[in-house]
All heavy atoms as a GROMACS GRO file, in nm:
protein
  593
    1MET      N    1   0.081  -0.115   0.000
    1MET     CA    2  -0.001   0.003  -0.003
    1MET      C    3   0.086   0.126  -0.001
    1MET      O    4   0.179   0.134   0.081
    1MET     CB    5  -0.094  -0.008   0.123
    1MET     CG    6  -0.188   0.107   0.131
    1MET     SD    7  -0.280   0.083   0.287
    1MET     CE    8  -0.439   0.109   0.233
    2LYS      N    9   0.058   0.210  -0.089
    2LYS     CA   10   0.139   0.341  -0.094
    2LYS      C   11   0.040   0.455  -0.094
    2LYS      O   12  -0.074   0.442  -0.138
    2LYS     CB   13   0.217   0.346  -0.220
    2LYS     CG   14   0.334   0.252  -0.229
    2LYS     CD   15   0.412   0.276  -0.353
    2LYS     CE   16   0.529   0.179  -0.357
    2LYS     NZ   17   0.613   0.202  -0.474
    3GLN      N   18   0.090   0.564  -0.034
    3GLN     CA   19   0.008   0.690  -0.030
    3GLN      C   20   0.096   0.802  -0.067
    3GLN      O   21   0.203   0.827  -0.016
    3GLN     CB   22  -0.044   0.710   0.113
    3GLN     CG   23  -0.136   0.828   0.124
    3GLN     CD   24  -0.196   0.845   0.264
    3GLN    OE1   25  -0.164   0.767   0.353
    3GLN    NE2   26  -0.280   0.944   0.271
    4GLY      N   27   0.040   0.886  -0.158
    4GLY     CA   28   0.111   1.010  -0.204
    4GLY      C   29   0.087   1.122  -0.105
    4GLY      O   30  -0.022   1.144  -0.065
    5VAL      N   31   0.190   1.191  -0.066
    5VAL     CA   32   0.181   1.304   0.027
    5VAL      C   33   0.251   1.425  -0.032
    5VAL      O   34   0.358   1.415  -0.085
    5VAL     CB   35   0.243   1.266   0.157
    5VAL    CG1   36   0.237   1.379   0.264
    5VAL    CG2   37   0.182   1.142   0.221
    6THR      N   38   0.182   1.538  -0.023
    6THR     CA   39   0.241   1.659  -0.064
    6THR      C   40   0.278   1.741   0.054
    6THR      O   41   0.195   1.778   0.141
    6THR     CB   42   0.146   1.740  -0.153
    6THR    OG1   43   0.102   1.661  -0.266
    6THR    CG2   44   0.207   1.868  -0.204
    7ILE      N   45   0.403   1.779   0.064
    7ILE     CA   46   0.458   1.859   0.182
    7ILE      C   47   0.490   1.997   0.126
    7ILE      O   48   0.561   2.016   0.030
    7ILE     CB   49   0.585   1.793   0.241
    7ILE    CG1   50   0.551   1.661   0.292
    7ILE    CG2   51   0.641   1.883   0.351
    7ILE    CD1   52   0.671   1.574   0.339
    8THR      N   53   0.432   2.101   0.198
    8THR     CA   54   0.463   2.234   0.155
    8THR      C   55   0.536   2.301   0.261
    8THR      O   56   0.513   2.279   0.387
    8THR     CB   57   0.332   2.314   0.131
    8THR    OG1   58   0.249   2.310   0.247
    8THR    CG2   59   0.255   2.252   0.010
    9ASN      N   60   0.626   2.386   0.225
    9ASN     CA   61   0.707   2.465   0.312
    9ASN      C   62   0.680   2.611   0.291
    9ASN      O   63   0.702   2.661   0.181
    9ASN     CB   64   0.862   2.436   0.296
    9ASN     CG   65   0.941   2.499   0.403
    9ASN    OD1   66   0.888   2.542   0.507
    9ASN    ND2   67   1.074   2.506   0.380
   10GLY      N   68   0.630   2.679   0.392
   10GLY     CA   69   0.595   2.820   0.368
   10GLY      C   70   0.451   2.835   0.335
   10GLY      O   71   0.369   2.744   0.347
   11ILE      N   72   0.414   2.952   0.289
   11ILE     CA   73   0.280   2.992   0.268
   11ILE      C   74   0.267   3.040   0.122
   11ILE      O   75   0.357   3.116   0.076
   11ILE     CB   76   0.234   3.087   0.368
   11ILE    CG1   77   0.081   3.121   0.363
   11ILE    CG2   78   0.309   3.224   0.359
   11ILE    CD1   79   0.023   3.203   0.476
   12ASP      N   80   0.160   3.002   0.050
   12ASP     CA   81   0.154   3.053  -0.090
   12ASP      C   82   0.106   3.194  -0.088
   12ASP      O   83   0.053   3.248   0.009
   12ASP     CB   84   0.053   2.962  -0.165
   12ASP     CG   85  -0.089   2.961  -0.108
   12ASP    OD1   86  -0.106   2.909   0.001
   12ASP    OD2   87  -0.174   3.014  -0.183
   13ILE      N   88   0.123   3.260  -0.195
   13ILE     CA   89   0.100   3.406  -0.213
   13ILE      C   90  -0.046   3.447  -0.190
   13ILE      O   91  -0.075   3.552  -0.128
   13ILE     CB   92   0.156   3.460  -0.344
   13ILE    CG1   93   0.160   3.617  -0.340
   13ILE    CG2   94   0.075   3.419  -0.457
   13ILE    CD1   95   0.270   3.672  -0.245
   14GLU      N   96  -0.144   3.361  -0.236
   14GLU     CA   97  -0.285   3.395  -0.219
   14GLU      C   98  -0.321   3.393  -0.072
   14GLU      O   99  -0.386   3.481  -0.024
   14GLU     CB  100  -0.368   3.296  -0.295
   14GLU     CG  101  -0.358   3.313  -0.448
   14GLU     CD  102  -0.237   3.231  -0.499
   14GLU    OE1  103  -0.191   3.135  -0.437
   14GLU    OE2  104  -0.192   3.266  -0.611
   15THR      N  105  -0.271   3.290   0.001
   15THR     CA  106  -0.304   3.286   0.150
   15THR      C  107  -0.231   3.395   0.220
   15THR      O  108  -0.288   3.450   0.316
   15THR     CB  109  -0.257   3.146   0.199
   15THR    OG1  110  -0.319   3.044   0.121
   15THR    CG2  111  -0.303   3.130   0.349
   16ALA      N  112  -0.113   3.429   0.177
   16ALA     CA  113  -0.040   3.536   0.243
   16ALA      C  114  -0.115   3.670   0.226
   16ALA      O  115  -0.127   3.754   0.316
   16ALA     CB  116   0.103   3.552   0.184
   17ARG      N  117  -0.171   3.694   0.106
   17ARG     CA  118  -0.254   3.820   0.089
   17ARG      C  119  -0.371   3.815   0.168
   17ARG      O  120  -0.418   3.920   0.225
   17ARG     CB  121  -0.289   3.826  -0.061
   17ARG     CG  122  -0.174   3.867  -0.149
   17ARG     CD  123  -0.206   3.884  -0.289
   17ARG     NE  124  -0.092   3.919  -0.371
   17ARG     CZ  125  -0.067   3.884  -0.496
   17ARG    NH1  126  -0.166   3.814  -0.558
   17ARG    NH2  127   0.037   3.919  -0.554
   18LYS      N  128  -0.439   3.696   0.188
   18LYS     CA  129  -0.551   3.683   0.278
   18LYS      C  130  -0.521   3.726   0.419
   18LYS      O  131  -0.592   3.796   0.489
   18LYS     CB  132  -0.612   3.544   0.284
   18LYS     CG  133  -0.702   3.513   0.176
   18LYS     CD  134  -0.762   3.368   0.196
   18LYS     CE  135  -0.818   3.302   0.083
   18LYS     NZ  136  -0.866   3.168   0.110
   19VAL      N  137  -0.405   3.681   0.471
   19VAL     CA  138  -0.352   3.707   0.601
   19VAL      C  139  -0.342   3.860   0.619
   19VAL      O  140  -0.373   3.912   0.721
   19VAL     CB  141  -0.227   3.628   0.642
   19VAL    CG1  142  -0.169   3.677   0.772
   19VAL    CG2  143  -0.260   3.481   0.647
   20VAL      N  144  -0.267   3.923   0.520
   20VAL     CA  145  -0.240   4.071   0.529
   20VAL      C  146  -0.373   4.139   0.524
   20VAL      O  147  -0.399   4.234   0.607
   20VAL     CB  148  -0.151   4.109   0.411
   20VAL    CG1  149  -0.139   4.264   0.399
   20VAL    CG2  150  -0.018   4.049   0.426
   21LYS      N  151  -0.469   4.099   0.444
   21LYS     CA  152  -0.598   4.168   0.436
   21LYS      C  153  -0.674   4.158   0.565
   21LYS      O  154  -0.730   4.254   0.616
   21LYS     CB  155  -0.680   4.116   0.321
   21LYS     CG  156  -0.811   4.183   0.301
   21LYS     CD  157  -0.882   4.143   0.175
   21LYS     CE  158  -1.019   4.203   0.155
   21LYS     NZ  159  -1.071   4.294   0.242
   22LEU      N  160  -0.684   4.039   0.626
   22LEU     CA  161  -0.748   4.014   0.752
   22LEU      C  162  -0.682   4.091   0.854
   22LEU      O  163  -0.754   4.157   0.940
   22LEU     CB  164  -0.738   3.866   0.796
   22LEU     CG  165  -0.834   3.766   0.723
   22LEU    CD1  166  -0.792   3.625   0.756
   22LEU    CD2  167  -0.969   3.791   0.764
   23THR      N  168  -0.555   4.108   0.858
   23THR     CA  169  -0.485   4.188   0.959
   23THR      C  170  -0.515   4.336   0.940
   23THR      O  171  -0.542   4.399   1.045
   23THR     CB  172  -0.332   4.164   0.959
   23THR    OG1  173  -0.307   4.024   0.959
   23THR    CG2  174  -0.261   4.235   1.061
   24LYS      N  175  -0.516   4.388   0.827
   24LYS     CA  176  -0.550   4.529   0.807
   24LYS      C  177  -0.691   4.556   0.831
   24LYS      O  178  -0.729   4.667   0.879
   24LYS     CB  179  -0.516   4.568   0.665
   24LYS     CG  180  -0.364   4.568   0.645
   24LYS     CD  181  -0.324   4.621   0.507
   24LYS     CE  182  -0.175   4.614   0.497
   24LYS     NZ  183  -0.109   4.726   0.431
   25ASP      N  184  -0.786   4.464   0.810
   25ASP     CA  185  -0.922   4.489   0.833
   25ASP      C  186  -0.962   4.497   0.986
   25ASP      O  187  -1.068   4.543   1.016
   25ASP     CB  188  -1.014   4.382   0.774
   25ASP     CG  189  -1.012   4.392   0.620
   25ASP    OD1  190  -0.970   4.492   0.567
   25ASP    OD2  191  -1.057   4.293   0.548
   26THR      N  192  -0.871   4.444   1.072
   26THR     CA  193  -0.904   4.445   1.210
   26THR      C  194  -0.881   4.571   1.281
   26THR      O  195  -0.927   4.592   1.393
   26THR     CB  196  -0.821   4.333   1.284
   26THR    OG1  197  -0.680   4.371   1.266
   26THR    CG2  198  -0.846   4.198   1.239
   27LYS      N  199  -0.814   4.662   1.211
   27LYS     CA  200  -0.782   4.798   1.265
   27LYS      C  201  -0.693   4.789   1.384
   27LYS      O  202  -0.691   4.876   1.470
   27LYS     CB  203  -0.911   4.874   1.300
   27LYS     CG  204  -1.008   4.893   1.185
   27LYS     CD  205  -0.946   4.973   1.076
   27LYS     CE  206  -1.058   4.993   0.966
   27LYS     NZ  207  -1.002   5.024   0.835
   28LEU      N  208  -0.622   4.678   1.404
   28LEU     CA  209  -0.523   4.675   1.511
   28LEU      C  210  -0.404   4.751   1.474
   28LEU      O  211  -0.373   4.774   1.355
   28LEU     CB  212  -0.478   4.524   1.537
   28LEU     CG  213  -0.587   4.433   1.593
   28LEU    CD1  214  -0.526   4.294   1.590
   28LEU    CD2  215  -0.625   4.474   1.730
   29ARG      N  216  -0.324   4.799   1.575
   29ARG     CA  217  -0.205   4.878   1.539
   29ARG      C  218  -0.083   4.785   1.514
   29ARG      O  219   0.014   4.785   1.586
   29ARG     CB  220  -0.173   4.968   1.660
   29ARG     CG  221  -0.296   5.065   1.682
   29ARG     CD  222  -0.268   5.162   1.779
   29ARG     NE  223  -0.197   5.272   1.718
   29ARG     CZ  224  -0.127   5.366   1.781
   29ARG    NH1  225  -0.121   5.366   1.909
   29ARG    NH2  226  -0.064   5.458   1.719
   30VAL      N  227  -0.097   4.707   1.407
   30VAL     CA  228   0.012   4.617   1.366
   30VAL      C  229   0.026   4.635   1.215
   30VAL      O  230  -0.063   4.678   1.142
   30VAL     CB  231  -0.023   4.465   1.402
   30VAL    CG1  232  -0.024   4.446   1.550
   30VAL    CG2  233  -0.154   4.421   1.341
   31GLN      N  234   0.149   4.594   1.164
   31GLN     CA  235   0.180   4.600   1.027
   31GLN      C  236   0.205   4.457   0.976
   31GLN      O  237   0.279   4.384   1.044
   31GLN     CB  238   0.301   4.685   0.994
   31GLN     CG  239   0.281   4.830   1.026
   31GLN     CD  240   0.291   4.863   1.178
   31GLN    OE1  241   0.380   4.806   1.244
   31GLN    NE2  242   0.213   4.952   1.226
   32ALA      N  243   0.153   4.418   0.864
   32ALA     CA  244   0.174   4.286   0.802
   32ALA      C  245   0.251   4.304   0.676
   32ALA      O  246   0.221   4.396   0.597
   32ALA     CB  247   0.045   4.214   0.778
   33ALA      N  248   0.354   4.219   0.661
   33ALA     CA  249   0.438   4.225   0.535
   33ALA      C  250   0.463   4.085   0.491
   33ALA      O  251   0.494   3.997   0.571
   33ALA     CB  252   0.564   4.302   0.567
   34ILE      N  253   0.456   4.061   0.360
   34ILE     CA  254   0.488   3.933   0.303
   34ILE      C  255   0.642   3.933   0.271
   34ILE      O  256   0.694   4.020   0.206
   34ILE     CB  257   0.411   3.913   0.174
   34ILE    CG1  258   0.258   3.919   0.197
   34ILE    CG2  259   0.451   3.782   0.102
   34ILE    CD1  260   0.174   3.918   0.073
   35GLN      N  261   0.709   3.834   0.332
   35GLN     CA  262   0.852   3.816   0.316
   35GLN      C  263   0.875   3.677   0.262
   35GLN      O  264   0.895   3.585   0.335
   35GLN     CB  265   0.926   3.842   0.443
   35GLN     CG  266   0.916   3.981   0.493
   35GLN     CD  267   0.987   4.007   0.627
   35GLN    OE1  268   1.026   3.910   0.696
   35GLN    NE2  269   1.007   4.136   0.659
   36GLY      N  270   0.888   3.667   0.130
   36GLY     CA  271   0.908   3.537   0.063
   36GLY      C  272   0.796   3.443   0.094
   36GLY      O  273   0.683   3.466   0.045
   37ASP      N  274   0.820   3.335   0.167
   37ASP     CA  275   0.709   3.239   0.193
   37ASP      C  276   0.662   3.254   0.339
   37ASP      O  277   0.606   3.165   0.396
   37ASP     CB  278   0.767   3.095   0.175
   37ASP     CG  279   0.888   3.061   0.261
   37ASP    OD1  280   0.937   3.149   0.323
   37ASP    OD2  281   0.925   2.942   0.255
   38GLU      N  282   0.678   3.376   0.396
   38GLU     CA  283   0.630   3.399   0.533
   38GLU      C  284   0.559   3.531   0.532
   38GLU      O  285   0.575   3.613   0.443
   38GLU     CB  286   0.750   3.417   0.626
   38GLU     CG  287   0.833   3.297   0.648
   38GLU     CD  288   0.948   3.319   0.742
   38GLU    OE1  289   0.976   3.437   0.773
   38GLU    OE2  290   1.015   3.222   0.778
   39VAL      N  291   0.476   3.553   0.630
   39VAL     CA  292   0.407   3.681   0.655
   39VAL      C  293   0.457   3.727   0.794
   39VAL      O  294   0.438   3.654   0.892
   39VAL     CB  295   0.252   3.673   0.656
   39VAL    CG1  296   0.187   3.800   0.692
   39VAL    CG2  297   0.210   3.618   0.523
   40ARG      N  298   0.517   3.844   0.797
   40ARG     CA  299   0.567   3.898   0.924
   40ARG      C  300   0.473   4.004   0.971
   40ARG      O  301   0.436   4.098   0.896
   40ARG     CB  302   0.708   3.959   0.905
   40ARG     CG  303   0.763   4.009   1.035
   40ARG     CD  304   0.899   4.047   1.020
   40ARG     NE  305   0.948   4.091   1.154
   40ARG     CZ  306   1.073   4.093   1.185
   40ARG    NH1  307   1.168   4.056   1.102
   40ARG    NH2  308   1.110   4.137   1.302
   41ILE      N  309   0.425   3.991   1.095
   41ILE     CA  310   0.333   4.085   1.161
   41ILE      C  311   0.417   4.155   1.274
   41ILE      O  312   0.465   4.080   1.359
   41ILE     CB  313   0.208   4.026   1.208
   41ILE    CG1  314   0.128   3.966   1.089
   41ILE    CG2  315   0.126   4.128   1.277
   41ILE    CD1  316   0.009   3.893   1.122
   42SER      N  317   0.426   4.284   1.268
   42SER     CA  318   0.503   4.354   1.369
   42SER      C  319   0.412   4.468   1.430
   42SER      O  320   0.323   4.518   1.369
   42SER     CB  321   0.634   4.413   1.315
   42SER     OG  322   0.606   4.498   1.206
   43GLY      N  323   0.450   4.493   1.559
   43GLY     CA  324   0.375   4.605   1.622
   43GLY      C  325   0.449   4.636   1.750
   43GLY      O  326   0.532   4.562   1.799
   44LYS      N  327   0.419   4.748   1.809
   44LYS     CA  328   0.481   4.794   1.928
   44LYS      C  329   0.429   4.725   2.058
   44LYS      O  330   0.496   4.695   2.144
   44LYS     CB  331   0.472   4.943   1.943
   44LYS     CG  332   0.558   5.022   1.844
   44LYS     CD  333   0.553   5.163   1.870
   44LYS     CE  334   0.641   5.241   1.770
   44LYS     NZ  335   0.643   5.382   1.794
   45GLN      N  336   0.295   4.710   2.059
   45GLN     CA  337   0.223   4.656   2.175
   45GLN      C  338   0.212   4.504   2.168
   45GLN      O  339   0.158   4.453   2.069
   45GLN     CB  340   0.087   4.720   2.188
   45GLN     CG  341   0.092   4.869   2.205
   45GLN     CD  342   0.148   4.912   2.340
   45GLN    OE1  343   0.135   4.841   2.441
   45GLN    NE2  344   0.229   5.017   2.339
   46ARG      N  345   0.255   4.436   2.272
   46ARG     CA  346   0.238   4.296   2.281
   46ARG      C  347   0.094   4.249   2.267
   46ARG      O  348   0.055   4.146   2.206
   46ARG     CB  349   0.303   4.243   2.402
   46ARG     CG  350   0.298   4.084   2.418
   46ARG     CD  351   0.366   4.038   2.539
   46ARG     NE  352   0.507   4.067   2.530
   46ARG     CZ  353   0.603   4.030   2.616
   46ARG    NH1  354   0.563   3.957   2.720
   46ARG    NH2  355   0.728   4.051   2.600
   47ASP      N  356   0.002   4.327   2.334
   47ASP     CA  357  -0.138   4.293   2.332
   47ASP      C  358  -0.198   4.298   2.190
   47ASP      O  359  -0.281   4.210   2.157
   47ASP     CB  360  -0.214   4.392   2.422
   47ASP     CG  361  -0.182   4.375   2.571
   47ASP    OD1  362  -0.134   4.271   2.610
   47ASP    OD2  363  -0.206   4.472   2.640
   48ASP      N  364  -0.154   4.393   2.111
   48ASP     CA  365  -0.200   4.398   1.967
   48ASP      C  366  -0.154   4.278   1.891
   48ASP      O  367  -0.231   4.217   1.812
   48ASP     CB  368  -0.148   4.523   1.907
   48ASP     CG  369  -0.216   4.650   1.960
   48ASP    OD1  370  -0.329   4.637   2.014
   48ASP    OD2  371  -0.160   4.753   1.942
   49LEU      N  372  -0.031   4.237   1.917
   49LEU     CA  373   0.027   4.112   1.847
   49LEU      C  374  -0.053   3.988   1.887
   49LEU      O  375  -0.085   3.906   1.814
   49LEU     CB  376   0.168   4.102   1.876
   49LEU     CG  377   0.259   4.211   1.813
   49LEU    CD1  378   0.406   4.196   1.866
   49LEU    CD2  379   0.262   4.203   1.664
   50GLN      N  380  -0.080   3.979   2.019
   50GLN     CA  381  -0.156   3.866   2.071
   50GLN      C  382  -0.301   3.866   2.015
   50GLN      O  383  -0.348   3.754   1.980
   50GLN     CB  384  -0.163   3.859   2.223
   50GLN     CG  385  -0.024   3.833   2.282
   50GLN     CD  386  -0.026   3.847   2.434
   50GLN    OE1  387  -0.111   3.901   2.492
   50GLN    NE2  388   0.079   3.788   2.501
   51GLU      N  389  -0.360   3.981   1.996
   51GLU     CA  390  -0.492   3.986   1.937
   51GLU      C  391  -0.488   3.942   1.785
   51GLU      O  392  -0.575   3.874   1.739
   51GLU     CB  393  -0.547   4.129   1.944
   51GLU     CG  394  -0.600   4.161   2.084
   51GLU     CD  395  -0.668   4.304   2.081
   51GLU    OE1  396  -0.750   4.330   1.993
   51GLU    OE2  397  -0.629   4.377   2.173
   52ALA      N  398  -0.381   3.981   1.718
   52ALA     CA  399  -0.362   3.944   1.581
   52ALA      C  400  -0.347   3.790   1.569
   52ALA      O  401  -0.407   3.728   1.479
   52ALA     CB  402  -0.247   4.012   1.517
   53ILE      N  403  -0.271   3.730   1.660
   53ILE     CA  404  -0.254   3.588   1.659
   53ILE      C  405  -0.383   3.518   1.680
   53ILE      O  406  -0.418   3.416   1.619
   53ILE     CB  407  -0.146   3.547   1.761
   53ILE    CG1  408  -0.006   3.586   1.719
   53ILE    CG2  409  -0.153   3.394   1.783
   53ILE    CD1  410   0.101   3.564   1.824
   54GLN      N  411  -0.462   3.565   1.785
   54GLN     CA  412  -0.592   3.508   1.817
   54GLN      C  413  -0.690   3.520   1.695
   54GLN      O  414  -0.759   3.420   1.664
   54GLN     CB  415  -0.653   3.574   1.936
   54GLN     CG  416  -0.774   3.512   1.987
   54GLN     CD  417  -0.749   3.365   2.033
   54GLN    OE1  418  -0.642   3.336   2.086
   54GLN    NE2  419  -0.844   3.276   2.015
   55MET      N  420  -0.687   3.629   1.626
   55MET     CA  421  -0.773   3.652   1.511
   55MET      C  422  -0.736   3.553   1.401
   55MET      O  423  -0.820   3.486   1.337
   55MET     CB  424  -0.762   3.791   1.458
   55MET     CG  425  -0.846   3.827   1.340
   55MET     SD  426  -0.762   3.805   1.178
   55MET     CE  427  -0.611   3.887   1.195
   56LEU      N  428  -0.608   3.531   1.375
   56LEU     CA  429  -0.563   3.434   1.274
   56LEU      C  430  -0.592   3.290   1.309
   56LEU      O  431  -0.622   3.216   1.228
   56LEU     CB  432  -0.413   3.455   1.248
   56LEU     CG  433  -0.376   3.584   1.173
   56LEU    CD1  434  -0.224   3.600   1.173
   56LEU    CD2  435  -0.437   3.590   1.033
   57LYS      N  436  -0.594   3.256   1.440
   57LYS     CA  437  -0.625   3.122   1.483
   57LYS      C  438  -0.774   3.098   1.455
   57LYS      O  439  -0.813   2.983   1.418
   57LYS     CB  440  -0.596   3.101   1.630
   57LYS     CG  441  -0.446   3.079   1.654
   57LYS     CD  442  -0.424   3.056   1.811
   57LYS     CE  443  -0.276   3.042   1.832
   57LYS     NZ  444  -0.251   3.021   1.983
   58GLU      N  445  -0.857   3.196   1.477
   58GLU     CA  446  -1.000   3.180   1.455
   58GLU      C  447  -1.041   3.190   1.306
   58GLU      O  448  -1.142   3.132   1.275
   58GLU     CB  449  -1.076   3.293   1.530
   58GLU     CG  450  -1.063   3.275   1.683
   58GLU     CD  451  -1.123   3.393   1.754
   58GLU    OE1  452  -1.167   3.492   1.688
   58GLU    OE2  453  -1.121   3.394   1.881
   59ALA      N  454  -0.956   3.243   1.221
   59ALA     CA  455  -0.994   3.252   1.081
   59ALA      C  456  -0.966   3.110   1.020
   59ALA      O  457  -0.876   3.039   1.057
   59ALA     CB  458  -0.900   3.355   1.014
   60ASP      N  459  -1.050   3.078   0.922
   60ASP     CA  460  -1.039   2.951   0.854
   60ASP      C  461  -0.957   2.971   0.728
   60ASP      O  462  -1.011   3.004   0.620
   60ASP     CB  463  -1.179   2.894   0.822
   60ASP     CG  464  -1.172   2.760   0.756
   60ASP    OD1  465  -1.074   2.687   0.781
   60ASP    OD2  466  -1.268   2.726   0.686
   61LEU      N  467  -0.826   2.952   0.739
   61LEU     CA  468  -0.742   2.966   0.620
   61LEU      C  469  -0.708   2.838   0.555
   61LEU      O  470  -0.644   2.846   0.443
   61LEU     CB  471  -0.607   3.039   0.672
   61LEU     CG  472  -0.624   3.177   0.730
   61LEU    CD1  473  -0.491   3.223   0.794
   61LEU    CD2  474  -0.672   3.274   0.628
   62GLY      N  475  -0.738   2.734   0.610
   62GLY     CA  476  -0.718   2.599   0.543
   62GLY      C  477  -0.580   2.544   0.558
   62GLY      O  478  -0.547   2.444   0.492
   63LEU      N  479  -0.500   2.599   0.646
   63LEU     CA  480  -0.366   2.545   0.666
   63LEU      C  481  -0.320   2.576   0.806
   63LEU      O  482  -0.364   2.687   0.857
   63LEU     CB  483  -0.257   2.593   0.567
   63LEU     CG  484  -0.223   2.734   0.564
   63LEU    CD1  485  -0.081   2.751   0.552
   63LEU    CD2  486  -0.292   2.800   0.443
   64PRO      N  487  -0.239   2.495   0.871
   64PRO     CA  488  -0.188   2.528   1.007
   64PRO      C  489  -0.086   2.645   0.998
   64PRO      O  490  -0.006   2.649   0.905
   64PRO     CB  491  -0.125   2.396   1.051
   64PRO     CG  492  -0.082   2.323   0.929
   64PRO     CD  493  -0.186   2.366   0.823
   65LEU      N  494  -0.080   2.727   1.092
   65LEU     CA  495   0.008   2.842   1.100
   65LEU      C  496   0.105   2.824   1.214
   65LEU      O  497   0.068   2.764   1.317
   65LEU     CB  498  -0.062   2.969   1.118
   65LEU     CG  499  -0.157   3.002   1.001
   65LEU    CD1  500  -0.236   3.139   1.032
   65LEU    CD2  501  -0.089   3.020   0.867
   66GLN      N  502   0.222   2.875   1.208
   66GLN     CA  503   0.327   2.883   1.316
   66GLN      C  504   0.344   3.022   1.349
   66GLN      O  505   0.349   3.109   1.266
   66GLN     CB  506   0.454   2.821   1.266
   66GLN     CG  507   0.461   2.675   1.257
   66GLN     CD  508   0.597   2.627   1.216
   66GLN    OE1  509   0.638   2.655   1.101
   66GLN    NE2  510   0.668   2.568   1.311
   67TYR      N  511   0.370   3.046   1.475
   67TYR     CA  512   0.392   3.184   1.532
   67TYR      C  513   0.529   3.185   1.592
   67TYR      O  514   0.554   3.110   1.687
   67TYR     CB  515   0.281   3.221   1.627
   67TYR     CG  516   0.146   3.199   1.579
   67TYR    CD1  517   0.069   3.086   1.596
   67TYR    CD2  518   0.086   3.298   1.490
   67TYR    CE1  519  -0.052   3.074   1.542
   67TYR    CE2  520  -0.033   3.281   1.437
   67TYR     CZ  521  -0.108   3.162   1.458
   67TYR     OH  522  -0.231   3.149   1.404
   68VAL      N  523   0.612   3.265   1.544
   68VAL     CA  524   0.753   3.273   1.594
   68VAL      C  525   0.777   3.411   1.645
   68VAL      O  526   0.741   3.518   1.587
   68VAL     CB  527   0.854   3.245   1.475
   68VAL    CG1  528   0.998   3.257   1.523
   68VAL    CG2  529   0.818   3.108   1.410
   69ASN      N  530   0.843   3.421   1.759
   69ASN     CA  531   0.882   3.544   1.822
   69ASN      C  532   1.029   3.573   1.777
   69ASN      O  533   1.123   3.517   1.826
   69ASN     CB  534   0.874   3.530   1.973
   69ASN     CG  535   0.902   3.664   2.045
   69ASN    OD1  536   0.946   3.758   1.981
   69ASN    ND2  537   0.870   3.667   2.172
   70TYR      N  538   1.039   3.668   1.686
   70TYR     CA  539   1.173   3.706   1.632
   70TYR      C  540   1.263   3.768   1.731
   70TYR      O  541   1.385   3.754   1.726
   70TYR     CB  542   1.162   3.794   1.511
   70TYR     CG  543   1.111   3.721   1.393
   70TYR    CD1  544   0.984   3.731   1.346
   70TYR    CD2  545   1.199   3.639   1.317
   70TYR    CE1  546   0.941   3.668   1.234
   70TYR    CE2  547   1.159   3.570   1.205
   70TYR     CZ  548   1.031   3.591   1.164
   70TYR     OH  549   0.985   3.512   1.053
   71ALA      N  550   1.206   3.836   1.835
   71ALA     CA  551   1.292   3.903   1.934
   71ALA      C  552   1.366   3.799   2.017
   71ALA      O  553   1.483   3.817   2.041
   71ALA     CB  554   1.199   3.989   2.025
   72ASN      N  555   1.302   3.686   2.048
   72ASN     CA  556   1.372   3.584   2.119
   72ASN      C  557   1.462   3.502   2.036
   72ASN      O  558   1.566   3.450   2.081
   72ASN     CB  559   1.266   3.494   2.194
   72ASN     CG  560   1.199   3.569   2.303
   72ASN    OD1  561   1.244   3.659   2.357
   72ASN    ND2  562   1.078   3.512   2.336
   73GLU      N  563   1.433   3.496   1.907
   73GLU     CA  564   1.508   3.417   1.818
   73GLU      C  565   1.645   3.480   1.780
   73GLU      O  566   1.745   3.412   1.753
   73GLU     CB  567   1.438   3.393   1.686
   73GLU     CG  568   1.482   3.285   1.600
   73GLU     CD  569   1.387   3.259   1.486
   73GLU    OE1  570   1.291   3.188   1.502
   73GLU    OE2  571   1.420   3.310   1.370
   74ARG      N  572   1.655   3.609   1.786
   74ARG     CA  573   1.777   3.680   1.745
   74ARG      C  574   1.886   3.673   1.858
   74ARG      O  575   2.000   3.696   1.830
   74ARG     CB  576   1.744   3.824   1.718
   74ARG     CG  577   1.676   3.846   1.584
   74ARG     CD  578   1.666   3.996   1.560
   74ARG     NE  579   1.521   4.018   1.528
   74ARG     CZ  580   1.466   4.129   1.542
   74ARG    NH1  581   1.527   4.232   1.591
   74ARG    NH2  582   1.341   4.143   1.510
   75ARG      N  583   1.848   3.649   1.976
   75ARG     CA  584   1.944   3.646   2.086
   75ARG      C  585   2.045   3.537   2.087
   75ARG      O  586   2.032   3.431   2.040
   75ARG     CB  587   1.873   3.650   2.221
   75ARG     CG  588   1.803   3.773   2.235
   75ARG     CD  589   1.728   3.786   2.368
   75ARG     NE  590   1.652   3.903   2.370
   75ARG     CZ  591   1.557   3.929   2.455
   75ARG    NH1  592   1.533   3.843   2.555
   75ARG    NH2  593   1.488   4.039   2.457
   0.00000   0.00000   0.00000
């Protein structure tokens, strides 16, 4: 028995545009930018970023998302 599996790395451009549009429509004080196969959301207030993450978790985008804290990653 064999099963074909497709593995994707990153996010396609259509889904990235949806994420940016959803983020801008929320009127949160965050900025969303498409960087290659990632969408980077930045903002000054941690609460705004957490609200953006919660909103994206509730949105039905059809794929699992990962949330990375770049401030901790750079150290």
